[in-house]
C-alpha positions as CSV (number, residue, x, y, z in Angstrom):
1,M,0.0,0.0,0.0
2,K,2.8,2.4,0.9
3,K,4.4,1.7,-2.5
4,L,1.2,2.5,-4.3
5,V,0.8,5.9,-2.5
6,L,4.4,6.8,-3.2
7,A,4.0,6.0,-6.9
8,A,0.9,8.1,-7.1
9,S,2.6,11.1,-5.4
10,I,5.5,11.0,-7.8
11,L,3.1,10.8,-10.8
12,A,1.1,13.9,-9.5
13,A,4.2,15.9,-8.9
14,S,5.5,15.2,-12.4
15,A,2.2,16.3,-14.0
16,V,2.2,19.6,-12.1
17,S,5.8,20.3,-13.1
18,A,5.0,19.6,-16.8
19,F,1.9,21.9,-16.7
20,A,3.9,24.7,-15.1
21,A,6.6,24.4,-17.7
22,D,4.1,24.7,-20.5
23,M,2.6,28.0,-19.1
24,P,3.8,31.3,-20.8
25,A,6.1,33.5,-18.8
26,R,4.5,36.4,-17.1
27,I,5.3,39.8,-18.7
28,A,5.6,42.8,-16.4
29,K,3.6,45.8,-17.7
30,A,5.1,49.3,-17.6
31,P,3.1,51.9,-15.6
32,V,0.8,54.0,-17.8
33,A,2.3,57.5,-18.3
34,P,0.1,60.4,-17.4
35,P,-1.1,62.6,-20.4
36,V,1.4,65.3,-21.5
37,M,0.1,68.7,-20.3
38,T,0.9,71.8,-22.4
39,Y,0.1,75.4,-22.0
40,D,-3.5,76.4,-22.8
41,W,-3.7,79.8,-24.6
42,S,-7.5,80.0,-24.1
43,G,-8.6,82.9,-21.9
44,I,-9.4,86.5,-21.5
45,Y,-6.4,88.9,-21.4
46,F,-5.5,92.6,-21.1
47,G,-2.3,94.5,-21.1
48,G,-0.1,97.4,-22.3
49,A,2.4,98.0,-25.0
50,V,5.1,100.6,-26.0
51,G,7.3,101.0,-29.0
52,G,8.0,103.1,-32.1
53,A,5.8,104.2,-35.0
54,W,6.7,105.6,-38.5
55,Y,4.0,107.5,-40.4
56,D,3.3,110.0,-43.2
57,T,0.3,111.8,-44.7
58,A,-0.5,112.4,-48.4
59,G,-3.2,113.9,-50.5
60,N,-3.9,117.0,-52.6
61,F,-5.6,120.4,-52.6
62,Y,-8.8,119.1,-54.3
63,N,-9.8,122.5,-55.7
64,N,-6.4,122.6,-57.3
65,P,-5.7,118.9,-57.8
66,A,-2.4,119.2,-59.4
67,F,-0.9,120.6,-56.2
68,L,-0.3,117.9,-53.6
69,W,-0.5,117.9,-49.8
70,R,2.2,115.9,-48.2
71,T,4.2,115.7,-45.1
72,G,7.3,113.5,-45.1
73,G,7.7,110.4,-42.9
74,D,8.3,110.9,-39.2
75,T,8.8,108.7,-36.1
76,A,7.1,108.8,-32.8
77,L,6.8,107.0,-29.5
78,I,3.7,104.9,-29.5
79,Y,2.0,103.4,-26.4
80,G,-1.3,102.0,-25.4
81,G,-3.5,99.3,-24.0
82,F,-5.5,96.3,-25.3
83,A,-7.8,93.5,-24.3
84,G,-9.0,90.4,-25.9
85,I,-10.4,86.9,-25.7
86,Q,-9.2,83.7,-27.4
87,K,-9.7,80.0,-27.5
88,Q,-7.3,77.2,-28.4
89,W,-8.1,74.1,-30.5
90,G,-5.2,71.8,-30.9
91,N,-2.3,74.0,-31.9
92,F,-4.5,76.7,-33.3
93,V,-5.6,79.8,-31.3
94,L,-8.4,82.0,-32.6
95,G,-9.3,85.3,-30.9
96,V,-10.5,88.9,-31.1
97,E,-8.6,91.9,-29.7
98,A,-9.4,95.6,-29.4
99,G,-7.0,98.4,-28.3
100,Y,-6.0,102.0,-28.2
101,N,-2.7,103.6,-29.0
102,G,-1.5,107.2,-28.4
103,L,1.5,108.9,-30.2
104,D,3.9,111.2,-28.4
105,N,4.6,113.4,-31.3
106,G,4.3,117.0,-32.5
107,F,3.5,118.3,-36.0
108,T,5.6,116.9,-38.9
109,T,6.8,119.7,-41.3
110,T,7.5,119.5,-45.0
111,A,8.6,122.6,-46.8
112,G,6.4,123.9,-49.7
113,T,7.6,123.9,-53.3
114,G,4.9,125.9,-55.0
115,L,5.1,123.4,-57.8
116,P,2.4,121.0,-59.1
117,G,2.9,117.3,-58.5
118,S,5.6,117.8,-55.9
119,G,5.5,117.3,-52.1
120,C,3.8,120.2,-50.3
121,G,1.9,122.3,-52.7
122,Y,2.2,125.6,-50.7
123,G,4.6,128.2,-52.0
124,A,8.3,128.1,-50.9
125,A,7.6,130.5,-48.0
126,F,5.2,128.0,-46.4
127,S,5.2,124.4,-45.2
128,C,2.6,121.6,-44.7
129,Q,2.3,120.2,-41.2
130,S,0.4,117.1,-39.9
131,R,0.0,115.3,-36.7
132,L,-1.5,111.8,-36.2
133,N,-3.2,111.4,-32.8
134,D,-5.1,108.6,-31.3
135,I,-5.4,105.2,-33.0
136,W,-8.2,102.7,-32.1
137,Y,-8.5,99.2,-33.5
138,V,-10.5,96.0,-33.3
139,G,-9.9,92.8,-35.2
140,G,-9.1,89.1,-35.3
141,R,-6.0,87.1,-34.4
142,L,-5.1,83.6,-35.6
143,G,-2.2,82.0,-33.9
144,Y,-0.2,78.7,-34.0
145,A,1.1,77.6,-30.6
146,W,4.0,75.3,-29.5
147,N,3.3,74.8,-25.8
148,R,4.2,78.3,-24.3
149,F,5.3,79.9,-27.5
150,M,2.9,81.3,-30.1
151,V,3.1,83.2,-33.4
152,Y,0.1,84.9,-34.9
153,G,-1.3,87.0,-37.7
154,Q,-3.9,89.8,-37.2
155,G,-6.1,92.3,-39.0
156,G,-9.2,94.3,-38.8
157,Y,-10.7,97.8,-38.6
158,A,-8.7,100.9,-37.4
159,Q,-9.5,104.6,-36.8
160,A,-7.3,107.6,-36.2
161,D,-7.6,111.3,-35.6
162,I,-5.4,113.4,-37.9
163,D,-4.7,117.2,-37.7
164,T,-3.2,119.3,-40.5
165,R,-2.3,122.9,-41.0
166,G,0.0,125.3,-42.8
167,I,2.8,127.3,-41.3
168,I,4.7,130.5,-42.4
169,N,8.3,129.5,-42.3
170,A,9.7,133.0,-41.4
171,T,7.4,133.7,-38.4
172,G,6.1,130.3,-37.3
173,V,2.5,131.5,-37.5
174,T,0.1,128.7,-38.4
175,F,-3.0,128.8,-40.6
176,D,-5.5,126.6,-42.4
177,H,-6.1,124.4,-39.3
178,A,-8.2,121.3,-40.0
179,G,-8.7,117.8,-38.9
180,A,-10.8,114.7,-39.2
181,T,-11.4,111.2,-37.9
182,H,-10.2,108.6,-40.5
183,G,-11.4,105.0,-40.8
184,G,-9.2,102.3,-42.2
185,W,-7.7,98.9,-41.7
186,Y,-4.7,97.2,-40.2
187,A,-2.8,94.0,-40.6
188,G,0.3,92.5,-38.9
189,V,2.1,89.7,-37.2
190,G,3.4,89.0,-33.7
191,A,4.9,86.5,-31.3
192,E,4.3,85.8,-27.6
193,Y,5.7,83.7,-24.8
194,A,3.9,82.6,-21.7
195,V,6.5,83.2,-18.9
196,F,3.9,82.1,-16.3
197,D,0.4,80.8,-16.8
198,Y,-0.9,84.3,-16.2
199,L,2.0,86.5,-17.6
200,I,2.7,86.8,-21.3
201,L,5.4,88.8,-23.1
202,G,5.4,89.6,-26.8
203,I,6.4,91.6,-29.8
204,D,3.9,93.0,-32.2
205,Y,4.0,94.6,-35.7
206,K,1.0,96.4,-37.3
207,H,0.6,98.3,-40.6
208,Y,-2.2,100.8,-40.7
209,E,-3.8,102.4,-43.7
210,F,-6.3,105.3,-43.1
211,D,-8.7,106.4,-45.8
212,S,-8.7,109.8,-47.4
213,K,-10.9,112.4,-45.8
214,Q,-11.4,116.1,-46.5
215,H,-9.6,118.6,-44.2
216,N,-11.4,121.9,-44.6
217,C,-10.5,124.8,-42.3
218,N,-13.2,127.1,-40.9
219,V,-13.7,130.0,-43.4
220,A,-15.0,132.2,-40.7
221,L,-11.5,132.4,-39.2
222,V,-8.9,134.9,-40.3
223,S,-6.3,132.0,-40.3
224,C,-8.3,130.1,-43.0
225,A,-7.3,131.0,-46.6
226,G,-10.5,129.4,-47.9
227,P,-11.5,126.7,-50.4
228,A,-8.3,127.0,-52.4
229,N,-6.5,125.3,-49.5
230,F,-9.1,122.6,-48.8
231,R,-7.4,119.3,-49.1
232,N,-7.8,115.5,-49.2
233,V,-5.6,113.7,-46.7
234,D,-4.8,110.1,-46.0
235,A,-2.2,108.4,-43.9
236,D,-0.3,105.2,-43.2
237,V,1.5,104.0,-40.1
238,D,3.8,101.2,-39.2
239,S,4.4,100.3,-35.5
240,V,6.5,97.8,-33.6
241,M,5.6,97.4,-29.9
242,A,6.7,95.3,-27.0
243,R,3.7,93.9,-25.1
244,V,3.0,92.5,-21.6
245,S,-0.4,90.9,-20.9
246,F,-2.1,89.2,-18.1
247,K,-4.5,86.2,-18.9
248,F,-7.0,84.3,-16.9
249,N,-8.8,81.2,-18.3
250,P,-12.6,80.8,-17.5
251,W,-12.6,77.4,-19.3
252,P,-11.2,74.2,-17.7
253,A,-7.8,73.2,-19.0
254,G,-7.5,69.7,-20.5
255,P,-4.7,67.5,-21.7
256,G,-2.7,69.3,-24.4
257,A,-1.3,67.9,-27.6
258,R,1.8,65.7,-27.4
259,Y,4.9,67.3,-28.9
């Protein structure tokens, strides 16, 4: 009996060993990596900017169209504020921004020639003067983001206040004062970097084109020479500005794209 039990035990142990040998080896699974989180550009933002602007005005005395109105290009300090809202889908960021810019500048002066088709159409004893004041704008932005860095294009409607006048070179006495609010458009590009989730630094370029408007001085004033000096005036401006903005995000952040 003892021999029978021993033989059965040996047979059972052999069967278990053979079954274990036939089982596949256990493969250890690597831990699941958490989703890669990248910066979310979605949000509402506001900020300020400062830089340089280059501008000039052009046109003609429309009652004497061969004689031009022009002031040569000038530079000015430009500064202002802005606010906007944007939303990110994948790498693309779509938004709307509005802003105001002021220019720290005086009147630009271009000496008269007294000749048709040439610069300032006043006589040689006089000069044309112009000053571009406030600029307002509102338009769209389309960006492409790599985590905390984004480049964008922009464009939309712009408006500016422009003043013009003549000046007597010998005495500095001014005349023919006039001004108008000009509508127009702008387009440009820029780049931004999110230093912190709420703090963004950037550089921005805009080109503005302002439509032609009539600048007619008040004929009731002694300083107004009358309809002979009524003029059409338009303007263009280029600006480069450094920006700082503060953003908060009312939408919940989700996993970003993998890079």
